C-alpha positions in Angstrom: -33.3 -31.8 41.9 -33.7 -31.7 38.6 -31.3 -28.9 38.0 -29.2 -30.2 40.7 -28.6 -33.4 38.6 -28.3 -31.3 35.2 -25.6 -29.4 37.2 -23.8 -32.5 38.3 -23.9 -33.8 34.5 -22.6 -30.8 33.1 -19.3 -30.4 35.4 -16.4 -31.8 33.7 -14.8 -34.9 35.5 -11.3 -34.6 36.4 -8.6 -35.5 34.0 -6.8 -38.4 35.9 -3.5 -37.6 34.2 -3.3 -33.7 34.8 0.1 -32.4 35.6 1.5 -35.6 34.0 4.4 -35.3 31.3 5.2 -37.8 29.0 7.6 -38.0 26.1 6.8 -40.2 23.1 10.3 -40.8 20.9 9.5 -41.5 17.3 12.2 -42.8 15.0 12.4 -40.0 12.3 12.0 -42.4 9.5 9.6 -45.4 9.9 7.6 -45.5 13.2 4.2 -46.8 13.5 1.8 -44.5 13.0 -0.8 -46.3 15.4 1.7 -47.0 18.0 2.2 -43.2 18.6 -1.4 -41.9 17.5 -3.4 -44.2 20.6 -1.2 -43.4 23.1 -1.1 -39.8 22.1 -4.7 -39.5 21.8 -5.4 -41.6 24.8 -3.0 -39.8 27.4 -3.9 -36.5 26.1 -7.5 -36.9 26.4 -6.6 -37.5 30.0 -5.1 -34.8 30.7 -1.3 -35.4 30.2 1.2 -33.0 28.6 2.5 -35.1 25.6 5.4 -34.3 23.6 7.0 -35.9 20.5 10.5 -36.1 20.3 12.7 -37.7 17.5 16.3 -37.3 16.4 15.3 -34.7 14.3 13.1 -31.5 14.6 12.0 -31.7 10.8 8.5 -33.7 9.9 9.2 -37.4 10.8 7.7 -39.9 8.5 5.6 -43.2 9.3 5.8 -46.6 7.9 2.3 -45.9 6.5 2.9 -42.5 5.0 1.7 -40.5 8.0 3.8 -37.7 9.4 4.1 -35.8 12.6 6.3 -33.0 13.7 8.8 -33.5 16.9 8.7 -30.9 19.2 12.0 -31.7 20.9 15.1 -33.7 20.0 15.3 -36.9 21.6 18.7 -36.1 23.0 17.5 -32.9 24.9 15.2 -34.8 27.0 15.5 -34.2 31.0 14.4 -37.4 32.4 14.0 -35.3 35.9 11.3 -33.6 34.2 8.9 -36.0 32.8 6.7 -38.7 34.6 7.1 -41.0 31.2 9.5 -42.0 28.6 8.1 -44.0 25.9 9.6 -45.4 22.4 7.4 -45.9 19.5 7.7 -49.0 17.5 8.0 -49.8 13.7 11.3 -50.5 11.7 12.4 -47.3 12.0 13.1 -47.5 16.0 16.3 -49.6 15.1 17.6 -46.0 14.8 17.9 -45.9 18.8 19.1 -49.7 19.2 22.7 -49.0 19.5 22.2 -45.5 20.5 24.0 -44.4 23.7 21.8 -41.3 24.6 18.9 -43.6 24.1 19.9 -46.4 26.4 21.5 -43.6 28.7 17.8 -42.1 29.0 16.3 -45.5 29.4 18.5 -46.4 32.2 18.2 -42.9 34.0 14.5 -43.1 34.0 14.3 -46.6 35.1 16.7 -45.8 38.4 14.4 -42.6 38.8 11.5 -44.8 39.0 9.9 -43.1 36.0 7.6 -45.0 33.9 9.3 -46.5 30.5 7.5 -48.0 27.7 8.4 -49.6 24.2 6.0 -51.2 21.8 6.8 -53.5 18.8 10.5 -53.1 17.5 11.4 -50.3 20.0 11.6 -53.1 23.1 14.8 -53.8 21.5 16.0 -50.4 22.9 15.5 -51.2 26.2 16.9 -54.6 25.9 19.7 -52.9 24.9 19.9 -50.5 27.8 19.9 -53.5 29.8 17.1 -53.1 31.8 14.8 -56.0 30.8 16.9 -58.5 32.0 15.0 -61.2 33.8 11.8 -59.2 33.5 8.8 -60.4 31.4 8.7 -58.2 27.9 7.3 -58.3 24.8 7.8 -56.8 21.3 7.1 -57.4 17.7 7.5 -61.3 16.9 10.9 -61.1 14.9 12.4 -59.3 18.0 11.8 -62.2 20.4 15.2 -64.1 19.7 17.0 -60.6 20.4 14.9 -59.8 23.6 15.8 -63.4 25.1 19.6 -63.0 24.0 19.4 -59.7 26.0 17.9 -61.5 29.5 14.0 -60.8 28.6 11.3 -63.3 29.5 9.6 -63.0 26.2 5.8 -62.9 26.9 4.7 -62.7 23.2 1.3 -61.3 25.1 -0.3 -57.8 23.4 1.6 -56.2 26.9 4.0 -57.1 29.5 4.4 -55.1 32.8 7.4 -55.3 34.6 7.2 -52.7 37.6 7.4 -49.4 35.7 8.3 -51.0 32.6 5.1 -51.4 30.1 6.3 -52.9 26.7 3.3 -53.8 23.8 3.7 -56.3 20.9 2.9 -54.7 17.9 0.5 -52.4 15.8 -2.5 -54.2 16.6 -1.8 -54.2 20.4 -1.7 -50.5 20.2 -4.9 -49.5 22.2 -4.0 -52.0 25.0 -0.5 -50.6 25.4 -1.9 -46.9 25.6 -4.3 -48.6 28.0 -1.5 -49.8 30.3 0.6 -46.6 30.0 -2.6 -45.0 31.2 -3.2 -47.2 34.0 0.4 -47.1 35.2 0.4 -43.1 35.3 -3.0 -42.8 37.0 
């Protein structure tokens, strides 16, 4: 009996996100490190294949001096081949505010029923793509007026969920945002 219990404890638990593909899009300069690190760590630990995308394949720089190495260009993302498209926040997310390719990717993902996420400043990317109109959303407090002007129902909460769209408020909420992404993908 003891050997049986030990054998059960030693078996690896199934990874709930095995086979899931997630793209985290960062600004090439000025992404928020914890808003990348927490979702990346949690989703990877739970079995998802996570890739970082940006506007350049060179090292991307965070607001706090951190660096990451994007594996693909965001403009090369094929929405049909991923389960989730997530925009990481930070002041650098403004790079994508008026970017037609980013907006097209967001609209394609929403239309295809994919999980779409954005955190902090990046919530404005979703608003500009027109997918937050009439929906609860959150983002960095300085983005509230913009989100409201684009039709979102700004909540100011750490995380807002509107169907397959998840938005997060700011860096202090990165863990809650990551948890919401995990729950939506599970």
